C-alpha positions, -999 to +999 in steps of 0.1 A: +538+216+292+547+182+279+565+174+246+532+160+232+513+191+241+539+213+225+538+196+192+500+195+192+498+232+199+524+238+173+503+218+148+474+241+156+497+271+151+507+258+117+471+251+109+459+286+118+487+302+097+476+281+067+439+292+073+449+329+074+472+326+044+446+307+023+420+333+030+443+362+022+453+345-010+417+336-018+409+373-018+439+381-040+439+386-078+470+368-090+470+333-106+494+320-079+470+333-052+443+310-065+466+280-069+479+284-033+444+290-018+430+259-036+459+238-024+455+248+012+418+243+010+423+207+004+432+200+040+434+231+062+400+227+079+402+189+080+435+193+098+418+210+127+392+183+130+420+156+129+439+174+157+406+177+177+400+140+173+436+133+183+430+147+218+395+132+222+388+114+254+355+097+262+333+118+285+300+118+302+273+131+278+260+159+300+294+171+312+308+172+276+278+191+263+279+218+289+317+220+287+316+226+250+288+251+254+311+271+276+343+266+256+329+269+220+294+283+218+298+311+244+329+325+225+311+319+192+282+341+203+304+367+220+327+372+189+297+370+165+279+398+184+311+419+188+320+416+151+285+423+139+286+456+157+322+462+145+313+456+109+283+480+112+306+507+127+332+501+100+306+506+073+293+537+089+329+551+090+333+543+054+300+561+046+283+528+037+252+530+059+232+497+060+195+498+051+170+483+076+166+452+055+203+446+054+205+448+092+177+423+095+195+400+071+227+403+092+207+392+123+191+363+105+224+351+091+240+354+126+213+332+140+213+305+113+251+305+108+268+281+085+272+291+049+251+322+055+281+337+073+307+350+049+335+376+045+343+389+080+324+359+095+334+333+070+351+309+094+325+309+121+308+278+105+338+258+118+329+263+155+293+251+153+304+222+131+331+212+156+306+214+185+281+191+168+309+168+157+323+164+192+289+157+207+279+131+181+313+114+181+312+110+218+279+092+215+292+070+187+324+062+207+303+051+237+283+027+215+312+014+194+339+011+221+368+023+201+379+039+168+392+006+153+361-015+160+338-028+133+310-008+147+329+025+145+342+017+110+306+009+099+295+042+114+323+061+095+314+044+063+278+057+067+292+092+074+312+091+042+282+080+022+260+107+037+287+133+032+291+126-005+253+122-009+250+158+004+277+169-022+257+153-050+221+162-040+226+193-019+256+212-032+264+247-020+237+242+007+228+268+033+223+244+062+219+260+096+250+260+118+269+240+091+251+208+098+257+195+063+295+195+070+292+173+101+293+138+084+326+145+067+339+163+099+331+132+118+353+112+095+382+136+100+376+136+138+376+098+139+408+097+119+425+118+146+412+095+173+425+065+153+459+080+150+462+085+187+448+051+196+469+031+172+500+052+172+510+041+137+547+039+129+560+067+106+567+041+079+530+031+079+519+067+078+543+075+050+531+045+030+495+058+034+504+093+023+524+080-007+496+056-018+470+084-017+493+107-035+499+083-064+461+076-067+454+114-066+479+122-093+465+094-115+430+107-109+440+143-117+458+131-149+425+115-160+405+147-155+393+143-119+384+176-102+406+175-071+392+200-046+379+200-010+358+227+007+340+216+038+320+247+043+303+244+009+301+206+010+326+202-018+345+170-011+361+162-044+360+127-060+341+102-038+362+089-010+394+100-027+388+137-019+385+128+018+416+106+017+436+134+001+425+157+029+435+131+056+468+123+039+478+160+037+468+164+073+490+135+083+519+150+063+516+183+083+514+165+116+544+143+109+565+173+098+554+194+128+561+165+152+596+162+138+602+199+139+589+201+175+624+191+187+636+225+176+625+250+203+630+280+181+603+266+158+579+247+181+575+273+209+563+302+187+540+279+168+527+265+200+519+300+212+500+307+181+482+273+186+470+284+220+455+315+204+442+297+173+405+301+182+407+338+186+428+342+154+402+320+137+374+344+148+392+377+141+416+374+112+390+380+084+379+412+101+414+424+102+420+415+065+388+431+051+391+462+073+426+468+059+415+460+023+386+485+027+411+513+033+433+503+004+459+480+019+467+452-006+501+440+003+496+403+013+526+402+036+512+432+055+478+416+056+491+383+069+512+400+096+482+421+107+457+393+105+478+371+128+495+395+152+464+417+157+442+388+170+471+374+189+475+406+209+438+407+215+441+371+228+468+381+253+446+410+265+416+388+269+435+363+288+445+389+313+409+400+319+389+380+344+357+396+332+362+392+294+380+358+292+349+337+302+330+353+273+357+353+246+380+325+256+354+301+270+370+295+304+336+284+319+339+308+348+324+342+356+290+353+344+288+328+315+296+300+339+269+311+363+244+314+334+252+279+322+248+265+356+214+282+359+203+269+326+217+234+333+200+232+366+168+249+355+163+235+320+189+207+318+168+181+335+139+189+312+160+187+281+176+155+294+141+140+299+130+149+263+163+135+250+159+103+270+123+099+257+135+104+221+163+079+226+140+054+243+117+056+213+144+053+187+165+025+203+140-004+195+138+007+159+176+010+155+180-025+171+154-040+147+171-025+117+205-038+129+194-074+134+174-072+101+207-065+083+227-090+103+204-120+100+204-125+062+242-120+061+251-142+091+279-167+089+289-196+111+309-184+140+344-196+147+352-221+175+354-206+210+386-224+220+376-230+256+385-261+276+349-272+280+315-267+264+302-232+259+264-229+266+243-198+260+213-200+283+182-178+286+146-180+296+114-161+287+076-160+293+045-153+272+045-115+276+078-113+258+073-140+232+063-115+205+099-100+205+118-131+217+128-142+182+147-109+177+170-116+207+174-153+196+185-141+162+211-120+178+224-150+198+224-172+167+245-148+146+276-144+168+311-142+155+320-170+180+298-201+180+287-216+213+281-254+215+245-249+225+219-221+227+192-232+251+159-215+257+144-227+290+106-225+294+079-242+313+058-269+295+028-246+299+045-216+283+061-237+256+026-243+241+023-205+235+057-201+217+051-184+183+063-198+150+089-171+148+106-188+178+100-225+170+113-220+135+147-211+150+151-247+162+162-254+126+189-228+130+205-243+161+182-232+189+174-258+216+141-254+236+140-273+269+114-276+296+120-268+333+103-260+365+090-225+369+116-208+392+111-174+376+143-157+364+164-185+378+153-205+348+180-189+327+209-205+347+199-231+373+186-258+349+218-252+328+241-256+358+224-289+367+225-302+331+260-290+323+280-288+356+314-285+339+305-261+311+311-224+306+276-209+309+267-175+294+234-160+305+214-136+284+182-117+288+153-121+264+144-085+258+174-067+244+196-066+213+231-082+214+258-072+189+276-098+168+308-097+189+289-098+222+298-134+229+334-131+215+342-103+239+331-124+269+349-155+257+382-139+251+384-130+289+370-163+302+387-186+327+375-214+349+372-193+380+362-160+363+329-142+359+330-120+328+303-094+321+295-065+298+275-043+323+280-039+360+277-016+390+302-007+416+291-018+451+290+010+477+298+004+514+288+025+544+311+036+572+305+003+591+316-018+562+281-029+553+267-028+518+250+006+512+215+010+497+213-001+461+204+034+449+238+046+463+258+022+441+276+036+410+256+023+381+268+011+348+305+017+353+328+021+322+358+002+337+368-020+366+366+000+399+361-014+434+338-044+439+319-051+407+284-064+405+274-079+371+239-071+358+224-099+337+209-077+310+243-072+294+251-109+295+274-128+320+298-156+314+304-180+344+334-203+344+328-239+354+345-232+388+332-197+394+301-204+415+295-221+448+277-255+446+250-239+467+240-219+436+214-246+426+199-248+461+163-239+452+150-239+487+178-215+497+175-190+468+137-191+469+138-182+506+165-156+506+165-141+471+133-150+453+134-122+427+171-113+425+190-139+405+218-114+398+222-108+435+222-145+443+247-153+416+269-124+428+270-139+463+277-174+450+307-161+430+321-142+459+317-172+481+344-191+462+367-161+456+360-158+418+376-131+397+352-106+383+362-091+349+343-064+330+347-059+293+360-024+283+337+005+279+300+010+288+274-014+275+246+003+256+212-013+262+188-016+232+155-031+245+127-042+223+096-020+223+072-030+251+095-056+266+103-036+297+067-030+308+068-059+332+106-060+339+117-074+373+139-043+379+107-022+384+100-039+417+136-047+427+149-012+422+119+010+423+103-007+453+135-015+472+134-052+466+171-054+460+179-039+494+158-064+512+173-094+494+208-081+499+201-078+536+189-114+537+220-127+520+243-106+541+226-119+573+229-155+561+263-156+545+280-124+557+292-094+537+316-100+508+347-078+507+374-074+480+404-078+503+388-102+527+409-132+519+447-135+521+468-151+493+469-183+514+432-183+520+425-177+483+448-206+475+431-228+500+397-217+487+407-227+451+418-261+463+385-265+482+365-255+451+383-282+431+374-308+457+338-296+459+335-298+421+350-333+420+325-344+447+295-328+431+304-343+397+305-378+413+272-372+430+256-360+398+270-389+378+256-413+404+222-397+412+215-373+383+209-343+406+218-330+440+192-324+466+192-291+485+203-309+516+233-325+497+242-290+483+243-274+518+262-304+532+288-301+504+295-265+514+297-270+551+317-303+551+331-307+516+319-343+515+288-364+510+303-393+530+278-391+560+252-416+573+225-393+559+240-395+524 
């Protein structure tokens, strides 16, 4: 066990002691019992969400869901069922036989959970709330790409607003599975993730705690009702109540982390932390069982409510049959049952989820750009050594939603020098007013020959041979920092992209079938293949001069501009850089009905075009070139670019024959030229 794991487990141990103590004090009768219980209530449950957020790691959606089903929901159901029977038996032994309607009420409450569970079951709401929080936060993290990004901060602001709206309009609610507590729980969970990510200095954290403390004291002096109870959606003064909970949680974490250096303190607390979930489930049963037989000494109750569940935890851990049910190990009968459900129902549930998300995404994207567009400001300079051009194309079937994508591109935090829409003269006559209006906002509309999807880059390469060119698709939403994230990683010989696949190779070193590639990778791994839908930035020296050879790409790769551009970048040894995280696609409704990927991927078009390029140019490999060869290639690229620039300055454009001759000889100084 590492030092970090010790102090985190110790923090959970301290947290569970506070939970048990507060519940025992809350059931007491003295004035100090109430004061202590209310003080601990300010932060004891937020502390657990903060700790859970601190250990958060991005995970695959399906894997996380089923893992949390095994580790949280299975023990939840097992302990709930066991305790329901135990409570009934206890009542019978105490001559308090339940009426049929009371039994039915217990079953209904067990099913609905949340605030409906009280006394012996009072803390069970935490588990379902934690489950929902972890699933939702993982989705938010995949979209926002980090706890300190503007997207995530905006998401948390919405959660705070929703949480306090629930406090005002739905107080003391009986929401199933404690759903109403999830928005504020997400805030606490995010705060833990932020603490781990940023690793703030103790001085910064102390300043935060002190500032919140001063504001809280001032608010209390002016009559503010300082309280915080997540289960009942009581969050205290707007925002301040949450900040108090977070500040007190930070205080506990700082103290525990410092005390963790003392083994006599940290080790016992860490042991309790390991058993915290079992103690959470069982301590109330121990307390109320002892109170029902006349035990009222709070020290005895505390000792029994902690040690009893801890001993049960040790026994459960020894049992290979019981531990999967009550400790959530994911093995044994529960593991097999989950695997059966996952394989039998999982794909159906995933299909329904995917259909729902597919329907919601366009509406979410429309709402986002509707908010962004009126509030847009001029982007800051890009700071690159040459012009920055954003280039895209479109056709009539997508004209109805084209203005939405263009508004995304025109409201970036970094301003390009030009945003150019390339269309044929025939298609330009059909452009709607929603698109032509954007010419007054900085959009350029230029005419070009109909070379299908190649229109988005080849005309731009010919018109601006020394520029940084960013390609975009016409059918998706782009965030405000989309361009900035590409530009900050740009270089002359670099291809930067938001979304990409990892190319797979067979045993013979040949490129495997496209369906065998690893799609939409989250980070750099192996040979990366940019996909144009996420946007790609091409440095001015990142593509072979052959890239504009219309005869060649029309023959070898007529429908695969992404594949052609990938080969042209690999031909000159360009560096491929992926932005962090996984790019989330938000397409406009109806824009994918005639998408090129339907024939390229679904009908095997990509494999055919890859085969043609591999036969003509050879198969690219990551480690194919030595340092000396790479250095020589870079020199040759500079020579080729110098030659092509002279030719373009002289003739206006290169012919396909001149482009091929440049690559093979490095010169145009031949009798034919």
